[in-house]
N, CA, C and O atoms as a printed pandas DataFrame, in Angstrom:
     atom_number atom_name residue_name chain_id  residue_number  x_coord  y_coord  z_coord
0              1         N          UNK        A               1  -24.898   29.918  -15.795
1              2        CA          UNK        A               1  -23.804   29.981  -14.861
2              3         C          UNK        A               1  -23.422   28.551  -14.459
3              4         O          UNK        A               1  -24.297   27.754  -14.121
4              5         N          UNK        A               2  -22.126   28.219  -14.493
5              6        CA          UNK        A               2  -21.712   26.855  -14.160
6              7         C          UNK        A               2  -21.961   26.532  -12.682
7              8         O          UNK        A               2  -21.947   27.408  -11.816
8              9         N          UNK        A               3  -22.185   25.271  -12.440
9             10        CA          UNK        A               3  -22.410   24.777  -11.083
10            11         C          UNK        A               3  -21.098   24.836  -10.297
11            12         O          UNK        A               3  -20.050   24.452  -10.816
12            13         N          UNK        A               4  -21.147   25.308   -9.067
13            14        CA          UNK        A               4  -19.957   25.328   -8.219
14            15         C          UNK        A               4  -19.717   23.932   -7.652
15            16         O          UNK        A               4  -20.602   23.078   -7.691
16            17         N          UNK        A               5  -18.513   23.708   -7.127
17            18        CA          UNK        A               5  -18.223   22.432   -6.492
18            19         C          UNK        A               5  -19.177   22.180   -5.325
19            20         O          UNK        A               5  -19.668   21.064   -5.161
20            21         N          UNK        A               6  -19.441   23.199   -4.520
21            22        CA          UNK        A               6  -20.334   23.039   -3.384
22            23         C          UNK        A               6  -21.742   22.655   -3.852
23            24         O          UNK        A               6  -22.371   21.770   -3.272
24            25         N          UNK        A               7  -22.226   23.314   -4.885
25            26        CA          UNK        A               7  -23.552   22.988   -5.419
26            27         C          UNK        A               7  -23.600   21.549   -5.932
27            28         O          UNK        A               7  -24.572   20.829   -5.708
28            29         N          UNK        A               8  -22.539   21.147   -6.620
29            30        CA          UNK        A               8  -22.501   19.787   -7.146
30            31         C          UNK        A               8  -22.452   18.778   -6.012
31            32         O          UNK        A               8  -23.129   17.751   -6.071
32            33         N          UNK        A               9  -21.659   19.053   -4.975
33            34        CA          UNK        A               9  -21.576   18.142   -3.850
34            35         C          UNK        A               9  -22.918   18.051   -3.122
35            36         O          UNK        A               9  -23.313   16.975   -2.672
36            37         N          UNK        A              10  -23.604   19.168   -3.010
37            38        CA          UNK        A              10  -24.944   19.148   -2.405
38            39         C          UNK        A              10  -25.856   18.207   -3.185
39            40         O          UNK        A              10  -26.581   17.399   -2.604
40            41         N          UNK        A              11  -25.809   18.324   -4.497
41            42        CA          UNK        A              11  -26.668   17.499   -5.351
42            43         C          UNK        A              11  -26.284   16.023   -5.264
43            44         O          UNK        A              11  -27.158   15.165   -5.141
44            45         N          UNK        A              12  -24.994   15.721   -5.326
45            46        CA          UNK        A              12  -24.533   14.336   -5.323
46            47         C          UNK        A              12  -24.736   13.651   -3.977
47            48         O          UNK        A              12  -24.860   12.428   -3.916
48            49         N          UNK        A              13  -24.769   14.424   -2.909
49            50        CA          UNK        A              13  -24.862   13.843   -1.571
50            51         C          UNK        A              13  -26.264   13.901   -0.973
51            52         O          UNK        A              13  -26.475   13.451    0.153
52            53         N          UNK        A              14  -27.210   14.444   -1.707
53            54        CA          UNK        A              14  -28.563   14.614   -1.150
54            55         C          UNK        A              14  -28.441   15.202    0.256
55            56         O          UNK        A              14  -28.999   14.675    1.218
56            57         N          UNK        A              15  -27.712   16.285    0.347
57            58        CA          UNK        A              15  -27.261   16.839    1.620
58            59         C          UNK        A              15  -28.369   17.181    2.600
59            60         O          UNK        A              15  -28.145   17.123    3.809
60            61         N          UNK        A              16  -29.542   17.532    2.132
61            62        CA          UNK        A              16  -30.628   17.907    3.030
62            63         C          UNK        A              16  -31.481   16.713    3.462
63            64         O          UNK        A              16  -32.260   16.819    4.409
64            65         N          UNK        A              17  -31.337   15.586    2.776
65            66        CA          UNK        A              17  -32.085   14.381    3.152
66            67         C          UNK        A              17  -31.459   13.786    4.407
67            68         O          UNK        A              17  -30.238   13.795    4.567
68            69         N          UNK        A              18  -32.300   13.273    5.290
69            70        CA          UNK        A              18  -31.803   12.666    6.527
70            71         C          UNK        A              18  -31.011   11.403    6.218
71            72         O          UNK        A              18  -31.425   10.577    5.405
72            73         N          UNK        A              19  -29.887   11.271    6.868
73            74        CA          UNK        A              19  -29.251   12.167    7.814
74            75         C          UNK        A              19  -28.608   13.336    7.084
75            76         O          UNK        A              19  -27.752   13.144    6.220
76            77         N          UNK        A              20  -29.017   14.522    7.428
77            78        CA          UNK        A              20  -28.606   15.727    6.710
78            79         C          UNK        A              20  -27.168   16.121    7.038
79            80         O          UNK        A              20  -26.637   15.809    8.104
80            81         N          UNK        A              21  -26.563   16.819    6.082
81            82        CA          UNK        A              21  -25.240   17.411    6.268
82            83         C          UNK        A              21  -25.394   18.925    6.197
83            84         O          UNK        A              21  -26.280   19.432    5.509
84            85         N          UNK        A              22  -24.539   19.639    6.901
85            86        CA          UNK        A              22  -24.572   21.098    6.855
86            87         C          UNK        A              22  -23.612   21.591    5.771
87            88         O          UNK        A              22  -22.791   20.828    5.262
88            89         N          UNK        A              23  -23.725   22.862    5.428
89            90        CA          UNK        A              23  -22.768   23.442    4.484
90            91         C          UNK        A              23  -21.366   23.394    5.068
91            92         O          UNK        A              23  -20.400   23.188    4.333
92            93         N          UNK        A              24  -21.236   23.582    6.387
93            94        CA          UNK        A              24  -19.916   23.475    7.026
94            95         C          UNK        A              24  -19.348   22.074    6.834
95            96         O          UNK        A              24  -18.163   21.917    6.538
96            97         N          UNK        A              25  -20.198   21.045    7.005
97            98        CA          UNK        A              25  -19.750   19.668    6.765
98            99         C          UNK        A              25  -19.236   19.520    5.340
99           100         O          UNK        A              25  -18.156   18.974    5.114
100          101         N          UNK        A              26  -20.016   20.010    4.384
101          102        CA          UNK        A              26  -19.651   19.859    2.977
102          103         C          UNK        A              26  -18.390   20.634    2.629
103          104         O          UNK        A              26  -17.561   20.151    1.857
104          105         N          UNK        A              27  -18.234   21.823    3.182
105          106        CA          UNK        A              27  -17.014   22.595    2.925
106          107         C          UNK        A              27  -15.785   21.887    3.497
107          108         O          UNK        A              27  -14.722   21.898    2.877
108          109         N          UNK        A              28  -15.921   21.276    4.668
109          110        CA          UNK        A              28  -14.805   20.524    5.249
110          111         C          UNK        A              28  -14.468   19.309    4.387
111          112         O          UNK        A              28  -13.297   18.989    4.183
112          113         N          UNK        A              29  -15.490   18.644    3.890
113          114        CA          UNK        A              29  -15.284   17.488    3.019
114          115         C          UNK        A              29  -14.594   17.916    1.724
115          116         O          UNK        A              29  -13.675   17.242    1.260
116          117         N          UNK        A              30  -15.027   19.023    1.146
117          118        CA          UNK        A              30  -14.361   19.535   -0.061
118          119         C          UNK        A              30  -12.900   19.851    0.216
119          120         O          UNK        A              30  -12.032   19.560   -0.607
120          121         N          UNK        A              31  -12.628   20.440    1.361
121          122        CA          UNK        A              31  -11.244   20.763    1.721
122          123         C          UNK        A              31  -10.351   19.537    1.723
123          124         O          UNK        A              31   -9.185   19.609    1.333
124          125         N          UNK        A              32  -10.899   18.410    2.164
125          126        CA          UNK        A              32  -10.135   17.162    2.177
126          127         C          UNK        A              32   -9.952   16.575    0.781
127          128         O          UNK        A              32   -9.074   15.738    0.571
128          129         N          UNK        A              33  -10.768   17.005   -0.170
129          130        CA          UNK        A              33  -10.715   16.477   -1.539
130          131         C          UNK        A              33  -10.014   17.434   -2.500
131          132         O          UNK        A              33  -10.094   17.261   -3.716
132          133         N          UNK        A              34   -9.333   18.433   -1.968
133          134        CA          UNK        A              34   -8.645   19.414   -2.813
134          135         C          UNK        A              34   -7.489   18.760   -3.567
135          136         O          UNK        A              34   -6.784   17.901   -3.038
136          137         N          UNK        A              35   -7.315   19.190   -4.820
137          138        CA          UNK        A              35   -6.270   18.670   -5.707
138          139         C          UNK        A              35   -5.428   19.813   -6.256
139          140         O          UNK        A              35   -5.820   20.978   -6.205
140          141         N          UNK        A              36   -4.270   19.454   -6.779
141          142        CA          UNK        A              36   -3.487   20.430   -7.538
142          143         C          UNK        A              36   -4.330   20.868   -8.735
143          144         O          UNK        A              36   -5.059   20.063   -9.316
144          145         N          UNK        A              37   -4.226   22.137   -9.098
145          146        CA          UNK        A              37   -5.031   22.639  -10.214
146          147         C          UNK        A              37   -4.394   22.302  -11.553
147          148         O          UNK        A              37   -3.366   21.627  -11.606
148          149         N          UNK        A              38   -5.000   22.769  -12.626
149          150        CA          UNK        A              38   -4.540   22.473  -13.984
150          151         C          UNK        A              38   -3.107   22.952  -14.240
151          152         O          UNK        A              38   -2.421   22.429  -15.118
152          153         N          UNK        A              39   -2.660   23.953  -13.467
153          154        CA          UNK        A              39   -1.298   24.470  -13.603
154          155         C          UNK        A              39   -0.323   23.779  -12.661
155          156         O          UNK        A              39    0.848   24.152  -12.598
156          157         N          UNK        A              40   -0.797   22.774  -11.928
157          158        CA          UNK        A              40    0.065   22.048  -11.005
158          159         C          UNK        A              40    0.216   22.725   -9.653
159          160         O          UNK        A              40    1.019   22.292   -8.827
160          161         N          UNK        A              41   -0.546   23.778   -9.423
161          162        CA          UNK        A              41   -0.449   24.494   -8.149
162          163         C          UNK        A              41   -1.228   23.760   -7.073
163          164         O          UNK        A              41   -2.376   23.367   -7.281
164          165         N          UNK        A              42   -0.597   23.577   -5.923
165          166        CA          UNK        A              42   -1.224   22.899   -4.791
166          167         C          UNK        A              42   -2.202   23.838   -4.097
167          168         O          UNK        A              42   -2.088   25.057   -4.226
168          169         N          UNK        A              43   -3.165   23.277   -3.360
169          170        CA          UNK        A              43   -4.161   24.101   -2.670
170          171         C          UNK        A              43   -3.578   25.162   -1.736
171          172         O          UNK        A              43   -4.216   26.187   -1.497
172          173         N          UNK        A              44   -2.394   24.934   -1.215
173          174        CA          UNK        A              44   -1.777   25.909   -0.319
174          175         C          UNK        A              44   -1.172   27.108   -1.056
175          176         O          UNK        A              44   -0.817   28.106   -0.428
176          177         N          UNK        A              45   -1.054   27.014   -2.380
177          178        CA          UNK        A              45   -0.472   28.104   -3.164
178          179         C          UNK        A              45   -1.494   29.229   -3.313
179          180         O          UNK        A              45   -2.677   28.974   -3.534
180          181         N          UNK        A              46   -1.036   30.466   -3.192
181          182        CA          UNK        A              46   -1.962   31.612   -3.227
182          183         C          UNK        A              46   -2.658   31.786   -4.575
183          184         O          UNK        A              46   -3.719   32.408   -4.625
184          185         N          UNK        A              47   -2.105   31.263   -5.666
185          186        CA          UNK        A              47   -2.721   31.403   -6.983
186          187         C          UNK        A              47   -3.453   30.129   -7.430
187          188         O          UNK        A              47   -3.812   29.988   -8.599
188          189         N          UNK        A              48   -3.666   29.217   -6.492
189          190        CA          UNK        A              48   -4.357   27.963   -6.776
190          191         C          UNK        A              48   -5.782   28.223   -7.244
191          192         O          UNK        A              48   -6.504   29.025   -6.652
192          193         N          UNK        A              49   -6.175   27.547   -8.299
193          194        CA          UNK        A              49   -7.554   27.588   -8.770
194          195         C          UNK        A              49   -8.282   26.427   -8.104
195          196         O          UNK        A              49   -7.880   25.275   -8.272
196          197         N          UNK        A              50   -9.344   26.704   -7.352
197          198        CA          UNK        A              50  -10.027   25.623   -6.646
198          199         C          UNK        A              50  -10.366   24.443   -7.567
199          200         O          UNK        A              50  -11.068   24.583   -8.568
200          201         N          UNK        A              51   -9.836   23.277   -7.182
201          202        CA          UNK        A              51   -9.989   22.046   -7.944
202          203         C          UNK        A              51  -10.148   20.911   -6.946
203          204         O          UNK        A              51   -9.354   20.785   -6.014
204          205         N          UNK        A              52  -11.167   20.086   -7.134
205          206        CA          UNK        A              52  -11.467   19.042   -6.166
206          207         C          UNK        A              52  -11.780   17.726   -6.852
207          208         O          UNK        A              52  -12.257   17.703   -7.987
208          209         N          UNK        A              53  -11.512   16.643   -6.165
209          210        CA          UNK        A              53  -11.948   15.315   -6.599
210          211         C          UNK        A              53  -13.385   15.186   -6.109
211          212         O          UNK        A              53  -13.621   14.776   -4.972
212          213         N          UNK        A              54  -14.330   15.529   -6.950
213          214        CA          UNK        A              54  -15.733   15.582   -6.552
214          215         C          UNK        A              54  -16.275   14.197   -6.209
215          216         O          UNK        A              54  -17.159   14.078   -5.360
216          217         N          UNK        A              55  -15.762   13.151   -6.851
217          218        CA          UNK        A              55  -16.211   11.804   -6.520
218          219         C          UNK        A              55  -15.729   11.383   -5.138
219          220         O          UNK        A              55  -16.477   10.756   -4.388
220          221         N          UNK        A              56  -14.493   11.719   -4.795
221          222        CA          UNK        A              56  -13.992   11.421   -3.449
222          223         C          UNK        A              56  -14.778   12.211   -2.409
223          224         O          UNK        A              56  -15.079   11.699   -1.331
224          225         N          UNK        A              57  -15.109   13.451   -2.730
225          226        CA          UNK        A              57  -15.895   14.277   -1.814
226          227         C          UNK        A              57  -17.293   13.685   -1.624
227          228         O          UNK        A              57  -17.793   13.638   -0.500
228          229         N          UNK        A              58  -17.922   13.238   -2.698
229          230        CA          UNK        A              58  -19.250   12.647   -2.596
230          231         C          UNK        A              58  -19.199   11.351   -1.783
231          232         O          UNK        A              58  -20.084   11.100   -0.965
232          233         N          UNK        A              59  -18.174   10.529   -2.002
233          234        CA          UNK        A              59  -18.026    9.297   -1.222
234          235         C          UNK        A              59  -17.868    9.631    0.255
235          236         O          UNK        A              59  -18.481    8.986    1.106
236          237         N          UNK        A              60  -17.050   10.634    0.567
237          238        CA          UNK        A              60  -16.849   11.040    1.961
238          239         C          UNK        A              60  -18.137   11.579    2.574
239          240         O          UNK        A              60  -18.415   11.335    3.748
240          241         N          UNK        A              61  -18.916   12.302    1.794
241          242        CA          UNK        A              61  -20.189   12.836    2.299
242          243         C          UNK        A              61  -21.140   11.692    2.641
243          244         O          UNK        A              61  -21.791   11.716    3.685
244          245         N          UNK        A              62  -21.220   10.694    1.766
245          246        CA          UNK        A              62  -22.101    9.563    2.048
246          247         C          UNK        A              62  -21.605    8.757    3.239
247          248         O          UNK        A              62  -22.415    8.238    4.006
248          249         N          UNK        A              63  -20.287    8.642    3.411
249          250        CA          UNK        A              63  -19.764    7.959    4.595
250          251         C          UNK        A              63  -20.090    8.742    5.860
251          252         O          UNK        A              63  -20.380    8.149    6.899
252          253         N          UNK        A              64  -20.044   10.069    5.779
253          254        CA          UNK        A              64  -20.412   10.896    6.934
254          255         C          UNK        A              64  -21.880   10.676    7.284
255          256         O          UNK        A              64  -22.238   10.596    8.459
256          257         N          UNK        A              65  -22.717   10.578    6.275
257          258        CA          UNK        A              65  -24.137   10.319    6.520
258          259         C          UNK        A              65  -24.315    8.930    7.148
259          260         O          UNK        A              65  -25.118    8.764    8.066
260          261         N          UNK        A              66  -23.568    7.937    6.656
261          262        CA          UNK        A              66  -23.645    6.591    7.221
262          263         C          UNK        A              66  -23.211    6.595    8.683
263          264         O          UNK        A              66  -23.818    5.922    9.516
264          265         N          UNK        A              67  -22.178    7.340    8.988
265          266        CA          UNK        A              67  -21.691    7.400   10.369
266          267         C          UNK        A              67  -22.757    7.951   11.307
267          268         O          UNK        A              67  -22.851    7.532   12.460
268          269         N          UNK        A              68  -23.546    8.872   10.823
269          270        CA          UNK        A              68  -24.576    9.481   11.663
270          271         C          UNK        A              68  -25.696    8.515   12.018
271          272         O          UNK        A              68  -26.374    8.709   13.027
272          273         N          UNK        A              69  -25.902    7.495   11.224
273          274        CA          UNK        A              69  -26.975    6.542   11.508
274          275         C          UNK        A              69  -26.441    5.151   11.838
275          276         O          UNK        A              69  -27.219    4.201   11.925
276          277         N          UNK        A              70  -25.145    5.015   12.021
277          278        CA          UNK        A              70  -24.534    3.700   12.185
278          279         C          UNK        A              70  -25.035    2.926   13.399
279          280         O          UNK        A              70  -25.045    1.695   13.373
280          281         N          UNK        A              71  -25.439    3.593   14.432
281          282        CA          UNK        A              71  -25.875    2.884   15.637
282          283         C          UNK        A              71  -27.380    2.647   15.682
283          284         O          UNK        A              71  -27.885    2.044   16.629
284          285         N          UNK        A              72  -28.084    3.108   14.684
285          286        CA          UNK        A              72  -29.539    2.979   14.684
286          287         C          UNK        A              72  -29.966    1.735   13.921
287          288         O          UNK        A              72  -29.550    1.524   12.781
288          289         N          UNK        A              73  -30.796    0.914   14.547
289          290        CA          UNK        A              73  -31.263   -0.306   13.894
290          291         C          UNK        A              73  -32.750   -0.533   14.156
291          292         O          UNK        A              73  -33.219   -1.672   14.130
292          293         N          UNK        A              74  -33.467    0.507   14.400
293          294        CA          UNK        A              74  -34.880    0.376   14.728
294          295         C          UNK        A              74  -35.746    1.015   13.657
295          296         O          UNK        A              74  -35.247    1.629   12.714
296          297         N          UNK        A              75  -37.029    0.862   13.817
297          298        CA          UNK        A              75  -37.979    1.513   12.925
298          299         C          UNK        A              75  -38.171    2.931   13.453
299          300         O          UNK        A              75  -38.536    3.125   14.612
300          301         N          UNK        A              76  -37.922    3.921   12.594
301          302        CA          UNK        A              76  -37.951    5.312   13.045
302          303         C          UNK        A              76  -38.651    6.183   12.014
303          304         O          UNK        A              76  -38.170    6.247   10.883
304          305         N          UNK        A              77  -39.730    6.842   12.317
305          306        CA          UNK        A              77  -40.487    6.765   13.565
306          307         C          UNK        A              77  -41.270    5.460   13.638
307          308         O          UNK        A              77  -41.550    4.841   12.612
308          309         N          UNK        A              78  -41.624    5.040   14.859
309          310        CA          UNK        A              78  -42.349    3.781   15.016
310          311         C          UNK        A              78  -43.573    3.721   14.094
311          312         O          UNK        A              78  -44.344    4.675   13.988
312          313         N          UNK        A              79  -43.724    2.587   13.443
313          314        CA          UNK        A              79  -44.855    2.392   12.546
314          315         C          UNK        A              79  -44.655    2.932   11.143
315          316         O          UNK        A              79  -45.520    2.753   10.286
316          317         N          UNK        A              80  -43.513    3.599   10.887
317          318        CA          UNK        A              80  -43.296    4.209    9.577
318          319         C          UNK        A              80  -42.814    3.217    8.529
319          320         O          UNK        A              80  -42.968    3.443    7.329
320          321         N          UNK        A              81  -42.232    2.120    8.990
321          322        CA          UNK        A              81  -41.662    1.164    8.049
322          323         C          UNK        A              81  -40.253    1.529    7.605
323          324         O          UNK        A              81  -39.648    0.816    6.804
324          325         N          UNK        A              82  -39.725    2.643    8.124
325          326        CA          UNK        A              82  -38.367    3.054    7.776
326          327         C          UNK        A              82  -37.413    2.413    8.786
327          328         O          UNK        A              82  -37.382    2.803    9.953
328          329         N          UNK        A              83  -36.642    1.436    8.333
329          330        CA          UNK        A              83  -35.680    0.767    9.198
330          331         C          UNK        A              83  -34.359    1.501    9.043
331          332         O          UNK        A              83  -33.782    1.536    7.957
332          333         N          UNK        A              84  -33.881    2.091   10.140
333          334        CA          UNK        A              84  -32.706    2.954   10.043
334          335         C          UNK        A              84  -31.451    2.200    9.640
335          336         O          UNK        A              84  -30.533    2.805    9.086
336          337         N          UNK        A              85  -31.378    0.889    9.901
337          338        CA          UNK        A              85  -30.200    0.145    9.445
338          339         C          UNK        A              85  -30.148    0.128    7.923
339          340         O          UNK        A              85  -29.064    0.045    7.346
340          341         N          UNK        A              86  -31.297    0.205    7.268
341          342        CA          UNK        A              86  -31.333    0.269    5.808
342          343         C          UNK        A              86  -30.801    1.616    5.318
343          344         O          UNK        A              86  -30.171    1.689    4.263
344          345         N          UNK        A              87  -31.052    2.671    6.076
345          346        CA          UNK        A              87  -30.504    3.982    5.732
346          347         C          UNK        A              87  -28.978    3.896    5.761
347          348         O          UNK        A              87  -28.309    4.399    4.858
348          349         N          UNK        A              88  -28.427    3.258    6.800
349          350        CA          UNK        A              88  -26.986    3.055    6.902
350          351         C          UNK        A              88  -26.466    2.291    5.687
351          352         O          UNK        A              88  -25.487    2.700    5.064
352          353         N          UNK        A              89  -27.120    1.189    5.357
353          354        CA          UNK        A              89  -26.702    0.385    4.203
354          355         C          UNK        A              89  -26.753    1.194    2.908
355          356         O          UNK        A              89  -25.835    1.117    2.091
356          357         N          UNK        A              90  -27.799    1.953    2.722
357          358        CA          UNK        A              90  -27.938    2.764    1.508
358          359         C          UNK        A              90  -26.861    3.835    1.426
359          360         O          UNK        A              90  -26.315    4.077    0.349
360          361         N          UNK        A              91  -26.547    4.479    2.543
361          362        CA          UNK        A              91  -25.484    5.493    2.551
362          363         C          UNK        A              91  -24.146    4.863    2.173
363          364         O          UNK        A              91  -23.375    5.443    1.408
364          365         N          UNK        A              92  -23.871    3.671    2.713
365          366        CA          UNK        A              92  -22.622    2.983    2.386
366          367         C          UNK        A              92  -22.580    2.605    0.909
367          368         O          UNK        A              92  -21.532    2.710    0.273
368          369         N          UNK        A              93  -23.705    2.169    0.361
369          370        CA          UNK        A              93  -23.754    1.821   -1.067
370          371         C          UNK        A              93  -23.470    3.048   -1.932
371          372         O          UNK        A              93  -22.747    2.956   -2.925
372          373         N          UNK        A              94  -24.031    4.182   -1.560
373          374        CA          UNK        A              94  -23.772    5.406   -2.324
374          375         C          UNK        A              94  -22.295    5.789   -2.238
375          376         O          UNK        A              94  -21.706    6.216   -3.230
376          377         N          UNK        A              95  -21.700    5.639   -1.061
377          378        CA          UNK        A              95  -20.269    5.930   -0.910
378          379         C          UNK        A              95  -19.447    5.042   -1.834
379          380         O          UNK        A              95  -18.503    5.514   -2.469
380          381         N          UNK        A              96  -19.795    3.771   -1.915
381          382        CA          UNK        A              96  -19.069    2.847   -2.799
382          383         C          UNK        A              96  -19.215    3.221   -4.264
383          384         O          UNK        A              96  -18.263    3.098   -5.035
384          385         N          UNK        A              97  -20.377    3.669   -4.647
385          386        CA          UNK        A              97  -20.593    4.089   -6.036
386          387         C          UNK        A              97  -19.640    5.216   -6.400
387          388         O          UNK        A              97  -18.979    5.159   -7.437
388          389         N          UNK        A              98  -19.564    6.245   -5.551
389          390        CA          UNK        A              98  -18.700    7.376   -5.862
390          391         C          UNK        A              98  -17.224    7.029   -5.705
391          392         O          UNK        A              98  -16.391    7.524   -6.465
392          393         N          UNK        A              99  -16.891    6.191   -4.736
393          394        CA          UNK        A              99  -15.497    5.778   -4.562
394          395         C          UNK        A              99  -15.011    5.013   -5.788
395          396         O          UNK        A              99  -13.836    5.097   -6.148
396          397         N          UNK        A             100  -15.902    4.275   -6.425
397          398        CA          UNK        A             100  -15.544    3.496   -7.603
398          399         C          UNK        A             100  -15.370    4.312   -8.868
399          400         O          UNK        A             100  -14.889    3.793   -9.875
400          401         N          UNK        A             101  -15.748    5.563   -8.834
401          402        CA          UNK        A             101  -15.639    6.399  -10.030
402          403         C          UNK        A             101  -14.236    6.950  -10.235
403          404         O          UNK        A             101  -13.940    7.472  -11.310
404          405         N          UNK        A             102  -13.370    6.849   -9.245
405          406        CA          UNK        A             102  -11.999    7.312   -9.394
406          407         C          UNK        A             102  -11.884    8.816   -9.341
407          408         O          UNK        A             102  -12.862    9.533   -9.127
408          409         N          UNK        A             103  -10.662    9.275   -9.544
409          410        CA          UNK        A             103  -10.365   10.694   -9.469
410          411         C          UNK        A             103  -10.699   11.381  -10.777
411          412         O          UNK        A             103  -10.194   11.027  -11.843
412          413         N          UNK        A             104  -11.551   12.359  -10.665
413          414        CA          UNK        A             104  -11.868   13.215  -11.802
414          415         C          UNK        A             104  -11.960   14.620  -11.264
415          416         O          UNK        A             104  -12.474   14.841  -10.167
416          417         N          UNK        A             105  -11.476   15.549  -12.010
417          418        CA          UNK        A             105  -11.577   16.930  -11.563
418          419         C          UNK        A             105  -11.990   17.799  -12.738
419          420         O          UNK        A             105  -11.837   17.438  -13.905
420          421         N          UNK        A             106  -12.506   18.932  -12.385
421          422        CA          UNK        A             106  -12.905   19.903  -13.393
422          423         C          UNK        A             106  -12.601   21.279  -12.847
423          424         O          UNK        A             106  -12.706   21.524  -11.645
424          425         N          UNK        A             107  -12.235   22.152  -13.717
425          426        CA          UNK        A             107  -11.944   23.510  -13.306
426          427         C          UNK        A             107  -13.224   24.329  -13.423
427          428         O          UNK        A             107  -13.859   24.358  -14.478
428          429         N          UNK        A             108  -13.592   24.988  -12.344
429          430        CA          UNK        A             108  -14.758   25.841  -12.328
430          431         C          UNK        A             108  -14.302   27.245  -11.966
431          432         O          UNK        A             108  -13.674   27.468  -10.931
432          433         N          UNK        A             109  -14.625   28.164  -12.821
433          434        CA          UNK        A             109  -14.194   29.539  -12.593
434          435         C          UNK        A             109  -15.129   30.205  -11.602
435          436         O          UNK        A             109  -16.351   30.104  -11.715
436          437         N          UNK        A             110  -14.540   30.888  -10.630
437          438        CA          UNK        A             110  -15.309   31.600   -9.634
438          439         C          UNK        A             110  -15.690   32.964  -10.219
439          440         O          UNK        A             110  -14.830   33.814  -10.446
440          441         N          UNK        A             111  -16.969   33.157  -10.456
441          442        CA          UNK        A             111  -17.431   34.419  -11.047
442          443         C          UNK        A             111  -17.979   35.367   -9.993
443          444         O          UNK        A             111  -18.544   36.409  -10.325
444          445         N          UNK        A             112  -17.812   35.008   -8.713
445          446        CA          UNK        A             112  -18.375   35.828   -7.637
446          447         C          UNK        A             112  -17.361   36.768   -7.011
447          448         O          UNK        A             112  -17.711   37.506   -6.090
448          449         N          UNK        A             113  -16.112   36.770   -7.476
449          450        CA          UNK        A             113  -15.118   37.664   -6.863
450          451         C          UNK        A             113  -15.059   38.992   -7.561
451          452         O          UNK        A             113  -14.277   39.859   -7.173
């Protein structure tokens, strides 16, 4: 069975790793990355086939994760050696990686209807 856009975004964004994202977060991010489908139909059209810029969605997910830790610059938890400012930097680097990949889309057929 082919991977859904949501499943792919979960994988690309390490969604459960701290700072974690919820499925609602990811669905909202996908909504912002919606594209016209292979037939030129816009997302608002009733016959639109779900099509997304998955790289833009992944970049947005990593930026959302960066925003969640942007004000943290301490070792968390104390003594762990995890410097939260490094988490921020890493999230931003991941966002740049996906932003640099440009627009790519793929059609995924929904087999659950």
